[in-house]
C-alpha positions as CSV (number, residue, x, y, z in Angstrom):
1,M,-44.2,-0.1,50.2
2,T,-44.2,3.5,49.4
3,G,-46.2,5.6,51.8
4,E,-46.2,3.1,54.6
5,P,-45.0,4.8,57.9
6,D,-41.6,4.1,59.6
7,Q,-40.3,1.4,57.3
8,V,-36.9,0.1,58.7
9,A,-33.7,-0.8,56.5
10,L,-30.5,-2.2,57.6
11,C,-27.3,-1.1,56.0
12,F,-23.9,-3.0,56.2
13,P,-20.4,-1.4,56.1
14,G,-17.6,-2.3,53.7
15,Q,-13.9,-2.4,54.4
16,G,-13.2,1.3,55.4
17,I,-13.6,0.5,59.1
18,P,-10.9,1.8,61.4
19,A,-8.9,-1.1,63.0
20,A,-9.9,0.3,66.6
21,D,-13.5,-0.2,65.8
22,L,-12.9,-3.6,64.5
23,A,-11.0,-4.5,67.8
24,C,-13.6,-2.9,70.0
25,G,-16.2,-5.2,68.2
26,L,-14.2,-8.3,68.6
27,R,-14.2,-7.9,72.4
28,R,-18.0,-8.1,72.4
29,L,-18.3,-11.0,69.9
30,S,-20.2,-13.9,71.2
31,P,-18.0,-17.0,71.9
32,G,-19.8,-19.1,69.2
33,R,-19.4,-16.4,66.5
34,A,-15.8,-16.0,67.6
35,D,-15.1,-19.6,67.2
36,R,-16.4,-19.7,63.7
37,L,-14.5,-16.6,62.6
38,L,-11.3,-18.0,64.0
39,A,-11.9,-21.4,62.3
40,T,-12.4,-19.5,59.1
41,L,-9.1,-17.7,59.5
42,S,-7.2,-20.7,60.9
43,A,-6.3,-18.6,63.8
44,H,-6.1,-19.3,67.6
45,S,-6.9,-16.0,69.2
46,L,-8.9,-12.8,68.3
47,D,-5.9,-10.9,69.9
48,D,-3.6,-12.3,67.3
49,L,-5.6,-11.0,64.3
50,D,-4.0,-8.5,61.8
51,L,-6.8,-6.1,61.5
52,T,-5.0,-4.4,58.7
53,D,-4.8,-7.5,56.4
54,T,-7.8,-7.6,53.8
55,R,-7.8,-11.4,54.2
56,V,-8.5,-11.0,57.9
57,V,-10.6,-7.8,57.8
58,Q,-13.4,-9.0,55.4
59,P,-14.4,-12.2,57.5
60,T,-14.2,-10.0,60.7
61,I,-16.4,-7.3,59.3
62,L,-18.9,-10.0,58.4
63,A,-19.0,-11.6,61.8
64,L,-19.3,-8.3,63.6
65,S,-22.0,-6.8,61.1
66,L,-24.1,-9.9,61.6
67,S,-23.8,-9.7,65.4
68,G,-24.7,-6.0,65.4
69,A,-27.6,-6.6,63.1
70,R,-29.1,-9.4,65.1
71,A,-28.8,-7.3,68.2
72,M,-30.6,-4.4,66.8
73,V,-33.1,-6.3,64.6
74,P,-33.5,-9.9,65.6
75,R,-36.4,-10.7,63.2
76,T,-35.8,-10.3,59.6
77,G,-39.5,-9.9,59.0
78,D,-39.2,-6.4,60.8
79,V,-37.0,-5.1,58.0
80,A,-38.2,-3.6,54.7
81,L,-35.0,-3.9,52.9
82,V,-31.3,-4.4,53.3
83,L,-28.4,-2.8,51.4
84,G,-24.6,-3.0,51.8
85,H,-21.7,-0.7,51.0
86,S,-19.1,-2.7,49.0
87,F,-18.3,-5.9,50.9
88,G,-21.1,-5.1,53.1
89,E,-23.4,-6.7,50.5
90,I,-22.2,-10.2,51.5
91,S,-23.1,-9.4,55.1
92,A,-26.7,-8.1,54.0
93,L,-27.1,-11.3,52.1
94,A,-26.2,-13.4,55.0
95,Y,-28.6,-11.5,57.3
96,V,-31.6,-12.1,55.0
97,G,-30.6,-15.8,54.4
98,C,-29.5,-15.7,50.8
99,L,-26.2,-17.0,52.1
100,S,-25.8,-19.3,55.2
101,E,-23.6,-17.8,57.9
102,E,-20.9,-20.6,57.1
103,D,-21.0,-20.0,53.4
104,A,-20.9,-16.3,53.9
105,L,-17.7,-16.6,55.9
106,R,-16.3,-18.7,53.2
107,V,-17.2,-16.1,50.6
108,A,-15.7,-13.3,52.7
109,A,-12.5,-15.2,53.1
110,I,-12.1,-16.1,49.3
111,R,-12.9,-12.5,48.6
112,G,-10.4,-11.1,50.8
113,E,-7.7,-13.5,49.6
114,L,-8.5,-12.6,45.9
115,C,-8.3,-8.9,46.6
116,W,-5.1,-9.3,48.6
117,K,-3.5,-11.0,45.6
118,Q,-4.6,-8.3,43.3
119,S,-3.1,-5.7,45.6
120,L,0.2,-7.4,45.5
121,Q,0.4,-7.2,41.8
122,R,-0.1,-3.3,41.7
123,D,0.3,-1.0,44.6
124,G,-3.1,0.7,45.1
125,A,-4.8,3.0,47.6
126,M,-8.1,4.9,48.1
127,V,-9.0,8.5,49.2
128,A,-12.3,9.9,50.3
129,I,-12.6,13.5,49.1
130,L,-15.2,15.7,51.1
131,G,-16.4,19.2,50.0
132,L,-16.2,19.0,46.4
133,P,-19.1,18.4,43.9
134,P,-18.7,15.5,41.5
135,A,-17.8,17.7,38.5
136,E,-14.8,19.2,40.5
137,V,-13.6,15.7,41.7
138,E,-13.9,14.6,38.0
139,W,-11.8,17.6,36.8
140,L,-9.2,16.9,39.7
141,R,-9.2,13.3,38.6
142,R,-8.4,14.1,35.0
143,R,-5.8,16.5,35.8
144,V,-3.9,14.0,38.0
145,L,-4.0,11.4,35.0
146,G,-2.8,14.0,32.7
147,N,0.3,14.7,34.8
148,L,0.9,10.9,35.5
149,P,0.7,9.3,32.1
150,G,-0.1,5.6,32.5
151,A,-1.5,6.0,35.9
152,Q,-4.9,4.5,37.0
153,L,-7.4,6.7,39.1
154,E,-11.1,6.0,39.0
155,T,-14.3,6.9,41.0
156,A,-14.8,4.2,43.4
157,A,-17.8,5.4,45.4
158,V,-20.3,8.2,45.2
159,N,-21.3,8.4,49.0
160,G,-23.0,11.9,48.8
161,P,-23.3,15.0,46.7
162,R,-19.9,16.2,48.1
163,Q,-18.3,13.0,49.3
164,L,-16.6,10.8,46.6
165,V,-13.9,8.2,47.0
166,L,-11.1,7.7,44.2
167,S,-9.2,4.5,43.8
168,G,-6.1,3.7,41.9
169,D,-2.4,3.7,41.9
170,R,-0.8,4.9,45.1
171,P,1.1,7.8,43.7
172,A,-2.2,9.0,41.8
173,V,-4.3,8.8,44.9
174,H,-1.9,10.8,47.0
175,T,-1.5,13.3,44.3
176,A,-5.3,13.6,44.1
177,A,-5.4,14.0,47.9
178,E,-2.9,16.9,47.8
179,D,-4.8,18.5,45.0
180,A,-8.0,18.3,46.9
181,I,-6.6,19.8,50.0
182,A,-5.1,22.7,48.0
183,H,-8.6,23.3,46.7
184,A,-10.0,23.7,50.4
185,A,-11.5,20.2,50.4
186,E,-10.9,17.5,52.8
187,A,-9.0,14.3,51.9
188,R,-8.7,11.1,53.9
189,I,-6.6,8.2,52.8
190,L,-8.7,5.1,53.6
191,P,-7.3,2.3,56.0
192,I,-7.4,-0.2,53.0
193,K,-4.5,-2.0,51.4
194,G,-5.4,-1.9,47.7
195,A,-7.6,-0.1,45.1
196,F,-11.0,-1.6,45.1
197,H,-13.9,-0.9,42.7
198,G,-11.6,-0.2,39.8
199,P,-9.2,-1.8,37.3
200,H,-6.9,-3.1,39.9
201,M,-9.5,-5.6,40.9
202,A,-10.3,-6.8,37.4
203,G,-7.8,-9.6,37.4
204,A,-9.7,-11.2,40.2
205,V,-13.1,-11.4,38.5
206,P,-12.8,-14.6,36.6
207,D,-11.7,-16.7,39.9
208,W,-14.3,-14.8,41.9
209,A,-17.1,-15.6,39.4
210,R,-16.1,-19.2,39.3
211,F,-16.1,-19.6,43.0
212,L,-19.5,-17.9,43.4
213,D,-20.8,-20.4,41.0
214,T,-20.0,-23.2,43.6
215,V,-21.9,-21.3,46.4
216,E,-25.6,-21.8,47.1
217,I,-27.2,-18.4,46.9
218,R,-31.0,-18.4,47.9
219,E,-33.6,-16.0,46.3
220,A,-34.1,-12.9,48.5
221,R,-37.2,-13.0,50.6
222,I,-36.4,-9.6,52.0
223,P,-35.7,-7.0,49.5
224,F,-32.0,-6.6,48.7
225,V,-30.8,-3.5,47.1
226,S,-27.5,-3.6,45.1
227,S,-25.4,-0.5,45.8
228,T,-23.5,-0.7,42.4
229,E,-26.7,-1.3,40.2
230,V,-29.0,0.7,42.6
231,R,-32.0,-1.8,42.1
232,L,-33.6,-4.8,43.7
233,C,-31.8,-8.1,43.1
234,A,-34.0,-11.0,44.0
235,T,-33.2,-14.0,42.1
236,S,-30.0,-16.1,42.6
237,A,-28.8,-15.1,39.1
238,E,-29.2,-11.4,39.8
239,I,-27.5,-11.6,43.2
240,R,-24.5,-13.6,41.8
241,R,-24.1,-11.1,38.9
242,A,-24.2,-8.1,41.1
243,L,-21.6,-9.6,43.5
244,V,-19.4,-10.4,40.6
245,R,-19.4,-7.1,39.0
246,A,-19.2,-5.2,42.3
247,L,-15.5,-6.0,42.5
248,V,-14.8,-3.3,39.8
249,L,-17.9,-1.2,39.5
250,P,-18.3,2.1,41.6
251,V,-20.4,1.9,44.8
252,R,-23.4,4.3,44.3
253,F,-24.4,4.4,48.0
254,A,-26.0,7.9,47.9
255,A,-28.3,6.7,44.9
256,A,-29.0,3.4,47.0
257,L,-30.1,5.5,50.0
258,D,-32.3,7.5,47.6
259,F,-33.8,4.3,46.5
260,A,-34.5,3.1,50.1
261,A,-36.2,6.3,50.8
262,S,-38.5,5.9,47.7
263,Q,-39.5,2.6,49.0
264,G,-40.8,4.1,52.1
265,V,-37.9,3.6,54.3
266,R,-37.9,6.2,57.1
267,T,-35.5,4.6,59.7
268,M,-32.0,3.4,58.6
269,V,-30.1,1.1,61.0
270,D,-26.3,0.8,60.6
271,S,-25.3,-2.8,61.6
272,G,-21.7,-1.7,62.4
273,P,-18.9,-2.3,63.2
274,G,-18.2,1.5,63.7
275,T,-20.3,4.3,62.7
276,V,-19.1,5.0,59.0
277,L,-22.4,4.4,57.4
278,S,-24.3,6.2,60.1
279,K,-22.3,9.3,59.4
280,L,-22.9,8.9,55.5
281,V,-26.6,8.5,56.2
282,R,-26.7,11.7,58.4
283,R,-25.0,13.8,55.8
284,H,-27.3,12.4,53.1
285,G,-30.5,13.2,55.0
286,G,-33.9,11.8,54.0
287,F,-34.6,9.5,57.0
288,A,-36.4,10.4,60.2
289,R,-34.3,8.2,62.3
290,R,-30.6,6.7,62.3
291,L,-29.7,4.0,64.6
292,T,-26.4,2.3,65.2
293,A,-25.5,-1.2,66.6
294,S,-22.5,0.5,68.3
295,G,-24.9,2.9,70.2
296,R,-22.8,5.9,69.1
């Protein structure tokens, strides 16, 4: 694949999508896909969905991402590889046929339910820190933990050389945000209820693994890149293992983008909803073109 011109890849976003972007996407959803989403959520109207509830948000993102991806690149054969950011890996696997769309909605619903239950057990939050290199963020993280004995605060995602996400107990996350701002960095508390990609989600792993064992996962015919392991996962066993571990492992999105570029990808398409991944790709660089399903 390396050296071939204009290879196209699709990337699928995770849960950090603003509710306004989700609402906008729902207004454009096809009737058939809307009906399937409502049936999964046992809801009667798209207008009634709580777009701040993890149990609702994850299946909603799946439906919107698949809609955007199919509109931008209808034929999977035109795609060199796919990758997802956090939950987006499930959308990516559905797009390439490793999961049926029906199963993918069911997987999204169960994952959302398990994550929601974990968030009730320990109040958590997440913060994106922009403008500090990894070593400075790690120094900040350790200072916070030193001042808050017993607190949890972990690196949840490395989205770029100066864009990391921390996840953990809400007081620790807010202290980290304040510390980052005091050091002239930018800190954004993410619109997510819970602390993903860290110890807060560890309690969900056994039930999540048992559930995935009941789901048919087909081998990947289109290369699928795990954004936690930063490698191609092709077999059903490899994909299942990556999905289980991704609940608690950090997302290494910047490294996954580097991997895609090393495979000859020159055009990166953000399936949406929203433009979160497109902005990360722009800051990262290394691709000749960036396209978004939202048109923004």
